[in-house]
PDB file of N, CA, C and O in Angstrom:
ATOM      1  N   MET A   1     -89.060 250.945 -99.972  1.00  0.00           N
ATOM      2  CA  MET A   1     -87.967 250.037 -99.774  1.00  0.00           C
ATOM      3  C   MET A   1     -87.315 249.683-101.113  1.00  0.00           C
ATOM      4  O   MET A   1     -86.093 249.584-101.223  1.00  0.00           O
ATOM      5  N   PHE A   2     -88.158 249.498-102.117  1.00  0.00           N
ATOM      6  CA  PHE A   2     -87.636 249.191-103.443  1.00  0.00           C
ATOM      7  C   PHE A   2     -86.807 250.354-103.984  1.00  0.00           C
ATOM      8  O   PHE A   2     -85.744 250.146-104.570  1.00  0.00           O
ATOM      9  N   VAL A   3     -87.290 251.560-103.787  1.00  0.00           N
ATOM     10  CA  VAL A   3     -86.591 252.738-104.304  1.00  0.00           C
ATOM     11  C   VAL A   3     -85.260 252.941-103.579  1.00  0.00           C
ATOM     12  O   VAL A   3     -84.278 253.341-104.205  1.00  0.00           O
ATOM     13  N   ILE A   4     -85.210 252.678-102.300  1.00  0.00           N
ATOM     14  CA  ILE A   4     -83.952 252.786-101.556  1.00  0.00           C
ATOM     15  C   ILE A   4     -82.934 251.793-102.112  1.00  0.00           C
ATOM     16  O   ILE A   4     -81.765 252.134-102.296  1.00  0.00           O
ATOM     17  N   GLY A   5     -83.376 250.569-102.378  1.00  0.00           N
ATOM     18  CA  GLY A   5     -82.491 249.574-102.969  1.00  0.00           C
ATOM     19  C   GLY A   5     -82.037 249.968-104.361  1.00  0.00           C
ATOM     20  O   GLY A   5     -80.879 249.758-104.720  1.00  0.00           O
ATOM     21  N   LEU A   6     -82.941 250.539-105.149  1.00  0.00           N
ATOM     22  CA  LEU A   6     -82.586 250.961-106.504  1.00  0.00           C
ATOM     23  C   LEU A   6     -81.576 252.100-106.487  1.00  0.00           C
ATOM     24  O   LEU A   6     -80.627 252.102-107.270  1.00  0.00           O
ATOM     25  N   ILE A   7     -81.776 253.061-105.603  1.00  0.00           N
ATOM     26  CA  ILE A   7     -80.826 254.169-105.490  1.00  0.00           C
ATOM     27  C   ILE A   7     -79.462 253.663-105.028  1.00  0.00           C
ATOM     28  O   ILE A   7     -78.428 254.084-105.546  1.00  0.00           O
ATOM     29  N   GLY A   8     -79.469 252.766-104.059  1.00  0.00           N
ATOM     30  CA  GLY A   8     -78.206 252.194-103.593  1.00  0.00           C
ATOM     31  C   GLY A   8     -77.497 251.406-104.676  1.00  0.00           C
ATOM     32  O   GLY A   8     -76.271 251.460-104.777  1.00  0.00           O
ATOM     33  N   PHE A   9     -78.248 250.673-105.488  1.00  0.00           N
ATOM     34  CA  PHE A   9     -77.644 249.893-106.572  1.00  0.00           C
ATOM     35  C   PHE A   9     -77.037 250.805-107.631  1.00  0.00           C
ATOM     36  O   PHE A   9     -75.970 250.510-108.169  1.00  0.00           O
ATOM     37  N   MET A  10     -77.712 251.908-107.931  1.00  0.00           N
ATOM     38  CA  MET A  10     -77.243 252.802-108.987  1.00  0.00           C
ATOM     39  C   MET A  10     -76.065 253.675-108.542  1.00  0.00           C
ATOM     40  O   MET A  10     -75.257 254.083-109.376  1.00  0.00           O
ATOM     41  N   THR A  11     -75.956 253.966-107.248  1.00  0.00           N
ATOM     42  CA  THR A  11     -74.919 254.901-106.811  1.00  0.00           C
ATOM     43  C   THR A  11     -73.666 254.226-106.284  1.00  0.00           C
ATOM     44  O   THR A  11     -72.593 254.829-106.324  1.00  0.00           O
ATOM     45  N   ARG A  12     -73.757 253.016-105.799  1.00  0.00           N
ATOM     46  CA  ARG A  12     -72.591 252.355-105.199  1.00  0.00           C
ATOM     47  C   ARG A  12     -71.833 251.540-106.236  1.00  0.00           C
ATOM     48  O   ARG A  12     -72.413 251.087-107.223  1.00  0.00           O
ATOM     49  N   ARG A  13     -70.542 251.354-106.013  1.00  0.00           N
ATOM     50  CA  ARG A  13     -69.705 250.597-106.927  1.00  0.00           C
ATOM     51  C   ARG A  13     -69.148 249.325-106.302  1.00  0.00           C
ATOM     52  O   ARG A  13     -68.479 248.556-106.992  1.00  0.00           O
ATOM     53  N   ASN A  14     -69.398 249.082-105.034  1.00  0.00           N
ATOM     54  CA  ASN A  14     -68.924 247.882-104.375  1.00  0.00           C
ATOM     55  C   ASN A  14     -69.877 246.737-104.702  1.00  0.00           C
ATOM     56  O   ASN A  14     -71.092 246.901-104.593  1.00  0.00           O
ATOM     57  N   LEU A  15     -69.350 245.586-105.098  1.00  0.00           N
ATOM     58  CA  LEU A  15     -70.193 244.472-105.520  1.00  0.00           C
ATOM     59  C   LEU A  15     -71.052 243.926-104.384  1.00  0.00           C
ATOM     60  O   LEU A  15     -72.187 243.515-104.623  1.00  0.00           O
ATOM     61  N   ILE A  16     -70.545 243.913-103.171  1.00  0.00           N
ATOM     62  CA  ILE A  16     -71.330 243.402-102.054  1.00  0.00           C
ATOM     63  C   ILE A  16     -72.480 244.352-101.735  1.00  0.00           C
ATOM     64  O   ILE A  16     -73.590 243.903-101.450  1.00  0.00           O
ATOM     65  N   VAL A  17     -72.231 245.645-101.778  1.00  0.00           N
ATOM     66  CA  VAL A  17     -73.299 246.612-101.528  1.00  0.00           C
ATOM     67  C   VAL A  17     -74.344 246.532-102.635  1.00  0.00           C
ATOM     68  O   VAL A  17     -75.540 246.640-102.364  1.00  0.00           O
ATOM     69  N   MET A  18     -73.910 246.346-103.871  1.00  0.00           N
ATOM     70  CA  MET A  18     -74.858 246.195-104.968  1.00  0.00           C
ATOM     71  C   MET A  18     -75.709 244.944-104.773  1.00  0.00           C
ATOM     72  O   MET A  18     -76.909 244.964-105.047  1.00  0.00           O
ATOM     73  N   PHE A  19     -75.107 243.872-104.308  1.00  0.00           N
ATOM     74  CA  PHE A  19     -75.833 242.640-104.035  1.00  0.00           C
ATOM     75  C   PHE A  19     -76.859 242.855-102.923  1.00  0.00           C
ATOM     76  O   PHE A  19     -77.997 242.400-103.040  1.00  0.00           O
ATOM     77  N   LEU A  20     -76.474 243.534-101.860  1.00  0.00           N
ATOM     78  CA  LEU A  20     -77.405 243.800-100.764  1.00  0.00           C
ATOM     79  C   LEU A  20     -78.548 244.708-101.207  1.00  0.00           C
ATOM     80  O   LEU A  20     -79.673 244.569-100.728  1.00  0.00           O
ATOM     81  N   CYS A  21     -78.267 245.625-102.110  1.00  0.00           N
ATOM     82  CA  CYS A  21     -79.327 246.498-102.613  1.00  0.00           C
ATOM     83  C   CYS A  21     -80.327 245.727-103.474  1.00  0.00           C
ATOM     84  O   CYS A  21     -81.517 246.043-103.459  1.00  0.00           O
ATOM     85  N   THR A  22     -79.869 244.723-104.223  1.00  0.00           N
ATOM     86  CA  THR A  22     -80.824 243.902-104.976  1.00  0.00           C
ATOM     87  C   THR A  22     -81.688 243.087-104.024  1.00  0.00           C
ATOM     88  O   THR A  22     -82.874 242.885-104.284  1.00  0.00           O
ATOM     89  N   GLU A  23     -81.111 242.619-102.930  1.00  0.00           N
ATOM     90  CA  GLU A  23     -81.910 241.907-101.933  1.00  0.00           C
ATOM     91  C   GLU A  23     -82.935 242.847-101.300  1.00  0.00           C
ATOM     92  O   GLU A  23     -84.060 242.436-101.014  1.00  0.00           O
ATOM     93  N   LEU A  24     -82.556 244.090-101.083  1.00  0.00           N
ATOM     94  CA  LEU A  24     -83.490 245.069-100.541  1.00  0.00           C
ATOM     95  C   LEU A  24     -84.643 245.317-101.518  1.00  0.00           C
ATOM     96  O   LEU A  24     -85.789 245.486-101.102  1.00  0.00           O
ATOM     97  N   MET A  25     -84.336 245.338-102.812  1.00  0.00           N
ATOM     98  CA  MET A  25     -85.392 245.495-103.809  1.00  0.00           C
ATOM     99  C   MET A  25     -86.329 244.292-103.813  1.00  0.00           C
ATOM    100  O   MET A  25     -87.542 244.460-103.940  1.00  0.00           O
ATOM    101  N   PHE A  26     -85.790 243.083-103.675  1.00  0.00           N
ATOM    102  CA  PHE A  26     -86.636 241.893-103.596  1.00  0.00           C
ATOM    103  C   PHE A  26     -87.566 241.968-102.389  1.00  0.00           C
ATOM    104  O   PHE A  26     -88.742 241.618-102.491  1.00  0.00           O
ATOM    105  N   GLN A  27     -87.055 242.417-101.255  1.00  0.00           N
ATOM    106  CA  GLN A  27     -87.887 242.509-100.058  1.00  0.00           C
ATOM    107  C   GLN A  27     -88.968 243.574-100.211  1.00  0.00           C
ATOM    108  O   GLN A  27     -90.078 243.415 -99.703  1.00  0.00           O
ATOM    109  N   GLY A  28     -88.645 244.657-100.909  1.00  0.00           N
ATOM    110  CA  GLY A  28     -89.651 245.678-101.186  1.00  0.00           C
ATOM    111  C   GLY A  28     -90.781 245.141-102.052  1.00  0.00           C
ATOM    112  O   GLY A  28     -91.949 245.459-101.829  1.00  0.00           O
ATOM    113  N   VAL A  29     -90.432 244.329-103.035  1.00  0.00           N
ATOM    114  CA  VAL A  29     -91.452 243.704-103.880  1.00  0.00           C
ATOM    115  C   VAL A  29     -92.296 242.734-103.064  1.00  0.00           C
ATOM    116  O   VAL A  29     -93.513 242.673-103.244  1.00  0.00           O
ATOM    117  N   ALA A  30     -91.668 241.976-102.170  1.00  0.00           N
ATOM    118  CA  ALA A  30     -92.405 241.021-101.342  1.00  0.00           C
ATOM    119  C   ALA A  30     -93.413 241.740-100.439  1.00  0.00           C
ATOM    120  O   ALA A  30     -94.550 241.291-100.298  1.00  0.00           O
ATOM    121  N   ILE A  31     -93.005 242.837 -99.840  1.00  0.00           N
ATOM    122  CA  ILE A  31     -93.932 243.605 -98.991  1.00  0.00           C
ATOM    123  C   ILE A  31     -95.078 244.156 -99.829  1.00  0.00           C
ATOM    124  O   ILE A  31     -96.226 244.167 -99.384  1.00  0.00           O
ATOM    125  N   ASN A  32     -94.774 244.609-101.029  1.00  0.00           N
ATOM    126  CA  ASN A  32     -95.809 245.136-101.916  1.00  0.00           C
ATOM    127  C   ASN A  32     -96.805 244.046-102.305  1.00  0.00           C
ATOM    128  O   ASN A  32     -98.009 244.301-102.338  1.00  0.00           O
ATOM    129  N   LEU A  33     -96.329 242.846-102.599  1.00  0.00           N
ATOM    130  CA  LEU A  33     -97.226 241.753-102.958  1.00  0.00           C
ATOM    131  C   LEU A  33     -98.138 241.364-101.799  1.00  0.00           C
ATOM    132  O   LEU A  33     -99.326 241.107-101.994  1.00  0.00           O
ATOM    133  N   ILE A  34     -97.578 241.322-100.596  1.00  0.00           N
ATOM    134  CA  ILE A  34     -98.398 240.992 -99.428  1.00  0.00           C
ATOM    135  C   ILE A  34     -99.452 242.074 -99.181  1.00  0.00           C
ATOM    136  O   ILE A  34    -100.595 241.759 -98.848  1.00  0.00           O
ATOM    137  N   ALA A  35     -99.077 243.337 -99.341  1.00  0.00           N
ATOM    138  CA  ALA A  35    -100.024 244.434 -99.121  1.00  0.00           C
ATOM    139  C   ALA A  35    -101.161 244.397-100.138  1.00  0.00           C
ATOM    140  O   ALA A  35    -102.320 244.597 -99.775  1.00  0.00           O
ATOM    141  N   PHE A  36    -100.843 244.145-101.403  1.00  0.00           N
ATOM    142  CA  PHE A  36    -101.902 244.073-102.412  1.00  0.00           C
ATOM    143  C   PHE A  36    -102.798 242.854-102.193  1.00  0.00           C
ATOM    144  O   PHE A  36    -104.009 242.928-102.398  1.00  0.00           O
ATOM    145  N   GLY A  37    -102.203 241.732-101.775  1.00  0.00           N
ATOM    146  CA  GLY A  37    -103.016 240.556-101.469  1.00  0.00           C
ATOM    147  C   GLY A  37    -103.952 240.801-100.302  1.00  0.00           C
ATOM    148  O   GLY A  37    -105.100 240.357-100.319  1.00  0.00           O
ATOM    149  N   ARG A  38    -103.472 241.498 -99.297  1.00  0.00           N
ATOM    150  CA  ARG A  38    -104.306 241.814 -98.139  1.00  0.00           C
ATOM    151  C   ARG A  38    -105.413 242.794 -98.520  1.00  0.00           C
ATOM    152  O   ARG A  38    -106.542 242.677 -98.042  1.00  0.00           O
ATOM    153  N   TYR A  39    -105.094 243.750 -99.370  1.00  0.00           N
ATOM    154  CA  TYR A  39    -106.081 244.738 -99.790  1.00  0.00           C
ATOM    155  C   TYR A  39    -107.218 244.089-100.585  1.00  0.00           C
ATOM    156  O   TYR A  39    -108.382 244.460-100.429  1.00  0.00           O
ATOM    157  N   HIS A  40    -106.874 243.120-101.438  1.00  0.00           N
ATOM    158  CA  HIS A  40    -107.880 242.463-102.271  1.00  0.00           C
ATOM    159  C   HIS A  40    -108.473 241.209-101.623  1.00  0.00           C
ATOM    160  O   HIS A  40    -109.273 240.512-102.247  1.00  0.00           O
ATOM    161  N   GLN A  41    -108.089 240.919-100.387  1.00  0.00           N
ATOM    162  CA  GLN A  41    -108.621 239.810 -99.613  1.00  0.00           C
ATOM    163  C   GLN A  41    -108.449 238.448-100.305  1.00  0.00           C
ATOM    164  O   GLN A  41    -109.377 237.640-100.331  1.00  0.00           O
ATOM    165  N   ASN A  42    -107.250 238.201-100.868  1.00  0.00           N
ATOM    166  CA  ASN A  42    -106.953 236.875-101.402  1.00  0.00           C
ATOM    167  C   ASN A  42    -105.525 236.489-101.028  1.00  0.00           C
ATOM    168  O   ASN A  42    -104.737 237.324-100.583  1.00  0.00           O
ATOM    169  N   LEU A  43    -105.211 235.227-101.213  1.00  0.00           N
ATOM    170  CA  LEU A  43    -103.903 234.723-100.806  1.00  0.00           C
ATOM    171  C   LEU A  43    -102.895 234.686-101.957  1.00  0.00           C
ATOM    172  O   LEU A  43    -101.794 234.162-101.789  1.00  0.00           O
ATOM    173  N   ALA A  44    -103.246 235.221-103.094  1.00  0.00           N
ATOM    174  CA  ALA A  44    -102.339 235.183-104.243  1.00  0.00           C
ATOM    175  C   ALA A  44    -101.073 236.000-103.961  1.00  0.00           C
ATOM    176  O   ALA A  44     -99.985 235.616-104.393  1.00  0.00           O
ATOM    177  N   GLY A  45    -101.200 237.102-103.252  1.00  0.00           N
ATOM    178  CA  GLY A  45    -100.031 237.922-102.928  1.00  0.00           C
ATOM    179  C   GLY A  45     -99.044 237.179-102.054  1.00  0.00           C
ATOM    180  O   GLY A  45     -97.833 237.298-102.241  1.00  0.00           O
ATOM    181  N   GLN A  46     -99.550 236.413-101.099  1.00  0.00           N
ATOM    182  CA  GLN A  46     -98.666 235.639-100.235  1.00  0.00           C
ATOM    183  C   GLN A  46     -98.015 234.496-100.996  1.00  0.00           C
ATOM    184  O   GLN A  46     -96.855 234.168-100.747  1.00  0.00           O
ATOM    185  N   ALA A  47     -98.745 233.887-101.919  1.00  0.00           N
ATOM    186  CA  ALA A  47     -98.170 232.813-102.734  1.00  0.00           C
ATOM    187  C   ALA A  47     -97.059 233.357-103.632  1.00  0.00           C
ATOM    188  O   ALA A  47     -96.012 232.726-103.776  1.00  0.00           O
ATOM    189  N   PHE A  48     -97.282 234.507-104.224  1.00  0.00           N
ATOM    190  CA  PHE A  48     -96.238 235.117-105.049  1.00  0.00           C
ATOM    191  C   PHE A  48     -95.039 235.535-104.201  1.00  0.00           C
ATOM    192  O   PHE A  48     -93.902 235.490-104.670  1.00  0.00           O
ATOM    193  N   THR A  49     -95.285 235.939-102.964  1.00  0.00           N
ATOM    194  CA  THR A  49     -94.191 236.323-102.076  1.00  0.00           C
ATOM    195  C   THR A  49     -93.289 235.137-101.776  1.00  0.00           C
ATOM    196  O   THR A  49     -92.066 235.278-101.748  1.00  0.00           O
ATOM    197  N   VAL A  50     -93.883 233.966-101.550  1.00  0.00           N
ATOM    198  CA  VAL A  50     -93.071 232.769-101.329  1.00  0.00           C
ATOM    199  C   VAL A  50     -92.223 232.489-102.567  1.00  0.00           C
ATOM    200  O   VAL A  50     -91.052 232.127-102.448  1.00  0.00           O
ATOM    201  N   PHE A  51     -92.802 232.654-103.744  1.00  0.00           N
ATOM    202  CA  PHE A  51     -92.056 232.468-104.990  1.00  0.00           C
ATOM    203  C   PHE A  51     -90.909 233.467-105.107  1.00  0.00           C
ATOM    204  O   PHE A  51     -89.803 233.092-105.495  1.00  0.00           O
ATOM    205  N   VAL A  52     -91.159 234.730-104.776  1.00  0.00           N
ATOM    206  CA  VAL A  52     -90.116 235.761-104.839  1.00  0.00           C
ATOM    207  C   VAL A  52     -89.003 235.455-103.852  1.00  0.00           C
ATOM    208  O   VAL A  52     -87.830 235.656-104.168  1.00  0.00           O
ATOM    209  N   LEU A  53     -89.345 234.972-102.666  1.00  0.00           N
ATOM    210  CA  LEU A  53     -88.321 234.637-101.677  1.00  0.00           C
ATOM    211  C   LEU A  53     -87.466 233.456-102.126  1.00  0.00           C
ATOM    212  O   LEU A  53     -86.268 233.420-101.846  1.00  0.00           O
ATOM    213  N   VAL A  54     -88.068 232.492-102.818  1.00  0.00           N
ATOM    214  CA  VAL A  54     -87.291 231.370-103.354  1.00  0.00           C
ATOM    215  C   VAL A  54     -86.335 231.866-104.428  1.00  0.00           C
ATOM    216  O   VAL A  54     -85.177 231.451-104.467  1.00  0.00           O
ATOM    217  N   ILE A  55     -86.803 232.742-105.290  1.00  0.00           N
ATOM    218  CA  ILE A  55     -85.941 233.319-106.325  1.00  0.00           C
ATOM    219  C   ILE A  55     -84.819 234.133-105.685  1.00  0.00           C
ATOM    220  O   ILE A  55     -83.678 234.076-106.143  1.00  0.00           O
ATOM    221  N   ALA A  56     -85.129 234.888-104.634  1.00  0.00           N
ATOM    222  CA  ALA A  56     -84.115 235.690-103.944  1.00  0.00           C
ATOM    223  C   ALA A  56     -83.058 234.802-103.301  1.00  0.00           C
ATOM    224  O   ALA A  56     -81.880 235.157-103.301  1.00  0.00           O
ATOM    225  N   ALA A  57     -83.450 233.663-102.757  1.00  0.00           N
ATOM    226  CA  ALA A  57     -82.481 232.751-102.150  1.00  0.00           C
ATOM    227  C   ALA A  57     -81.552 232.154-103.209  1.00  0.00           C
ATOM    228  O   ALA A  57     -80.348 232.030-102.985  1.00  0.00           O
ATOM    229  N   ALA A  58     -82.114 231.789-104.353  1.00  0.00           N
ATOM    230  CA  ALA A  58     -81.288 231.266-105.441  1.00  0.00           C
ATOM    231  C   ALA A  58     -80.342 232.344-105.972  1.00  0.00           C
ATOM    232  O   ALA A  58     -79.179 232.068-106.269  1.00  0.00           O
ATOM    233  N   GLU A  59     -80.843 233.561-106.087  1.00  0.00           N
ATOM    234  CA  GLU A  59     -80.004 234.670-106.554  1.00  0.00           C
ATOM    235  C   GLU A  59     -78.892 234.968-105.560  1.00  0.00           C
ATOM    236  O   GLU A  59     -77.777 235.305-105.958  1.00  0.00           O
ATOM    237  N   ALA A  60     -79.185 234.846-104.280  1.00  0.00           N
ATOM    238  CA  ALA A  60     -78.182 235.121-103.256  1.00  0.00           C
ATOM    239  C   ALA A  60     -77.040 234.123-103.333  1.00  0.00           C
ATOM    240  O   ALA A  60     -75.874 234.507-103.237  1.00  0.00           O
ATOM    241  N   SER A  61     -77.358 232.858-103.504  1.00  0.00           N
ATOM    242  CA  SER A  61     -76.291 231.855-103.579  1.00  0.00           C
ATOM    243  C   SER A  61     -75.440 232.043-104.824  1.00  0.00           C
ATOM    244  O   SER A  61     -74.216 231.926-104.753  1.00  0.00           O
ATOM    245  N   LEU A  62     -76.057 232.329-105.954  1.00  0.00           N
ATOM    246  CA  LEU A  62     -75.284 232.556-107.182  1.00  0.00           C
ATOM    247  C   LEU A  62     -74.460 233.839-107.104  1.00  0.00           C
ATOM    248  O   LEU A  62     -73.305 233.858-107.530  1.00  0.00           O
ATOM    249  N   ALA A  63     -75.034 234.901-106.568  1.00  0.00           N
ATOM    250  CA  ALA A  63     -74.320 236.171-106.503  1.00  0.00           C
ATOM    251  C   ALA A  63     -73.137 236.105-105.549  1.00  0.00           C
ATOM    252  O   ALA A  63     -72.075 236.647-105.853  1.00  0.00           O
ATOM    253  N   LEU A  64     -73.296 235.460-104.414  1.00  0.00           N
ATOM    254  CA  LEU A  64     -72.180 235.358-103.478  1.00  0.00           C
ATOM    255  C   LEU A  64     -71.055 234.502-104.051  1.00  0.00           C
ATOM    256  O   LEU A  64     -69.879 234.808-103.851  1.00  0.00           O
ATOM    257  N   GLY A  65     -71.405 233.441-104.755  1.00  0.00           N
ATOM    258  CA  GLY A  65     -70.382 232.637-105.427  1.00  0.00           C
ATOM    259  C   GLY A  65     -69.651 233.439-106.492  1.00  0.00           C
ATOM    260  O   GLY A  65     -68.435 233.319-106.642  1.00  0.00           O
ATOM    261  N   LEU A  66     -70.392 234.254-107.230  1.00  0.00           N
ATOM    262  CA  LEU A  66     -69.776 235.094-108.258  1.00  0.00           C
ATOM    263  C   LEU A  66     -68.885 236.161-107.644  1.00  0.00           C
ATOM    264  O   LEU A  66     -67.812 236.444-108.177  1.00  0.00           O
ATOM    265  N   VAL A  67     -69.302 236.757-106.540  1.00  0.00           N
ATOM    266  CA  VAL A  67     -68.490 237.772-105.864  1.00  0.00           C
ATOM    267  C   VAL A  67     -67.178 237.164-105.382  1.00  0.00           C
ATOM    268  O   VAL A  67     -66.119 237.774-105.532  1.00  0.00           O
ATOM    269  N   VAL A  68     -67.241 235.973-104.806  1.00  0.00           N
ATOM    270  CA  VAL A  68     -66.022 235.309-104.336  1.00  0.00           C
ATOM    271  C   VAL A  68     -65.099 235.007-105.513  1.00  0.00           C
ATOM    272  O   VAL A  68     -63.890 235.217-105.420  1.00  0.00           O
ATOM    273  N   LEU A  69     -65.654 234.519-106.609  1.00  0.00           N
ATOM    274  CA  LEU A  69     -64.848 234.218-107.797  1.00  0.00           C
ATOM    275  C   LEU A  69     -64.193 235.478-108.358  1.00  0.00           C
ATOM    276  O   LEU A  69     -63.014 235.458-108.713  1.00  0.00           O
ATOM    277  N   LEU A  70     -64.944 236.564-108.439  1.00  0.00           N
ATOM    278  CA  LEU A  70     -64.389 237.805-108.977  1.00  0.00           C
ATOM    279  C   LEU A  70     -63.336 238.392-108.047  1.00  0.00           C
ATOM    280  O   LEU A  70     -62.346 238.957-108.512  1.00  0.00           O
ATOM    281  N   PHE A  71     -63.538 238.265-106.742  1.00  0.00           N
ATOM    282  CA  PHE A  71     -62.557 238.779-105.798  1.00  0.00           C
ATOM    283  C   PHE A  71     -61.250 238.001-105.901  1.00  0.00           C
ATOM    284  O   PHE A  71     -60.176 238.585-105.758  1.00  0.00           O
ATOM    285  N   ARG A  72     -61.322 236.726-106.141  1.00  0.00           N
ATOM    286  CA  ARG A  72     -60.099 235.924-106.278  1.00  0.00           C
ATOM    287  C   ARG A  72     -59.332 236.286-107.540  1.00  0.00           C
ATOM    288  O   ARG A  72     -58.114 236.114-107.586  1.00  0.00           O
ATOM    289  N   GLN A  73     -60.013 236.780-108.558  1.00  0.00           N
ATOM    290  CA  GLN A  73     -59.358 237.132-109.816  1.00  0.00           C
ATOM    291  C   GLN A  73     -58.544 238.422-109.707  1.00  0.00           C
ATOM    292  O   GLN A  73     -57.379 238.454-110.102  1.00  0.00           O
ATOM    293  N   LYS A  74     -59.155 239.492-109.170  1.00  0.00           N
ATOM    294  CA  LYS A  74     -58.505 240.814-109.167  1.00  0.00           C
ATOM    295  C   LYS A  74     -58.277 241.404-107.786  1.00  0.00           C
ATOM    296  O   LYS A  74     -57.714 242.494-107.686  1.00  0.00           O
ATOM    297  N   ASN A  75     -58.685 240.739-106.727  1.00  0.00           N
ATOM    298  CA  ASN A  75     -58.528 241.228-105.351  1.00  0.00           C
ATOM    299  C   ASN A  75     -59.177 242.583-105.120  1.00  0.00           C
ATOM    300  O   ASN A  75     -58.685 243.382-104.324  1.00  0.00           O
ATOM    301  N   THR A  76     -60.269 242.845-105.805  1.00  0.00           N
ATOM    302  CA  THR A  76     -61.037 244.069-105.585  1.00  0.00           C
ATOM    303  C   THR A  76     -62.514 243.766-105.789  1.00  0.00           C
ATOM    304  O   THR A  76     -62.881 242.868-106.548  1.00  0.00           O
ATOM    305  N   LEU A  77     -63.346 244.525-105.103  1.00  0.00           N
ATOM    306  CA  LEU A  77     -64.782 244.379-105.268  1.00  0.00           C
ATOM    307  C   LEU A  77     -65.395 245.601-105.938  1.00  0.00           C
ATOM    308  O   LEU A  77     -66.610 245.797-105.888  1.00  0.00           O
ATOM    309  N   ASP A  78     -64.560 246.421-106.562  1.00  0.00           N
ATOM    310  CA  ASP A  78     -65.036 247.602-107.258  1.00  0.00           C
ATOM    311  C   ASP A  78     -65.627 247.189-108.601  1.00  0.00           C
ATOM    312  O   ASP A  78     -64.981 246.482-109.375  1.00  0.00           O
ATOM    313  N   ALA A  79     -66.849 247.626-108.879  1.00  0.00           N
ATOM    314  CA  ALA A  79     -67.526 247.237-110.117  1.00  0.00           C
ATOM    315  C   ALA A  79     -66.863 247.858-111.341  1.00  0.00           C
ATOM    316  O   ALA A  79     -66.954 247.305-112.437  1.00  0.00           O
ATOM    317  N   ASP A  80     -66.199 248.995-111.172  1.00  0.00           N
ATOM    318  CA  ASP A  80     -65.516 249.625-112.318  1.00  0.00           C
ATOM    319  C   ASP A  80     -64.348 248.798-112.808  1.00  0.00           C
ATOM    320  O   ASP A  80     -63.985 248.880-113.981  1.00  0.00           O
ATOM    321  N   ALA A  81     -63.752 248.005-111.936  1.00  0.00           N
ATOM    322  CA  ALA A  81     -62.638 247.140-112.357  1.00  0.00           C
ATOM    323  C   ALA A  81     -63.121 246.027-113.277  1.00  0.00           C
ATOM    324  O   ALA A  81     -62.331 245.463-114.033  1.00  0.00           O
ATOM    325  N   TRP A  82     -64.395 245.711-113.220  1.00  0.00           N
ATOM    326  CA  TRP A  82     -64.944 244.625-114.034  1.00  0.00           C
ATOM    327  C   TRP A  82     -65.786 245.163-115.192  1.00  0.00           C
ATOM    328  O   TRP A  82     -66.596 244.428-115.756  1.00  0.00           O
ATOM    329  N   ARG A  83     -65.607 246.420-115.549  1.00  0.00           N
ATOM    330  CA  ARG A  83     -66.383 246.994-116.639  1.00  0.00           C
ATOM    331  C   ARG A  83     -66.074 246.301-117.963  1.00  0.00           C
ATOM    332  O   ARG A  83     -66.981 246.043-118.754  1.00  0.00           O
ATOM    333  N   GLU A  84     -64.818 246.004-118.204  1.00  0.00           N
ATOM    334  CA  GLU A  84     -64.428 245.287-119.422  1.00  0.00           C
ATOM    335  C   GLU A  84     -64.100 243.844-119.053  1.00  0.00           C
ATOM    336  O   GLU A  84     -63.134 243.586-118.335  1.00  0.00           O
ATOM    337  N   LEU A  85     -64.893 242.921-119.537  1.00  0.00           N
ATOM    338  CA  LEU A  85     -64.632 241.521-119.271  1.00  0.00           C
ATOM    339  C   LEU A  85     -64.003 240.912-120.516  1.00  0.00           C
ATOM    340  O   LEU A  85     -64.648 240.787-121.557  1.00  0.00           O
ATOM    341  N   ARG A  86     -62.755 240.543-120.397  1.00  0.00           N
ATOM    342  CA  ARG A  86     -62.054 239.907-121.502  1.00  0.00           C
ATOM    343  C   ARG A  86     -61.630 238.524-121.067  1.00  0.00           C
ATOM    344  O   ARG A  86     -61.238 238.315-119.919  1.00  0.00           O
ATOM    345  N   GLY A  87     -61.710 237.581-121.986  1.00  0.00           N
ATOM    346  CA  GLY A  87     -61.401 236.200-121.665  1.00  0.00           C
ATOM    347  C   GLY A  87     -59.961 235.867-121.643  1.00  0.00           C
ATOM    348  O   GLY A  87     -59.597 234.720-121.381  1.00  0.00           O
TER     349      GLY A  87
END
């Protein structure tokens, strides 16, 4: 799941698709943490998963706000349009 998100992030140029691919990578990490916690018979993996999900929620709110702000500036969601950021 993480690799699918990474490939999608590296190949796509749409900001919303890139954002969704980072969320997919977060979910892949969460599944991996739960699997390792289950394998080692402790709850540390589940505790870290809750932490990762909180970080993912904070990242989602910031990223969506940034996408809306960038779309209002240039009316495009293409990442190549934002390659050069000048003030």
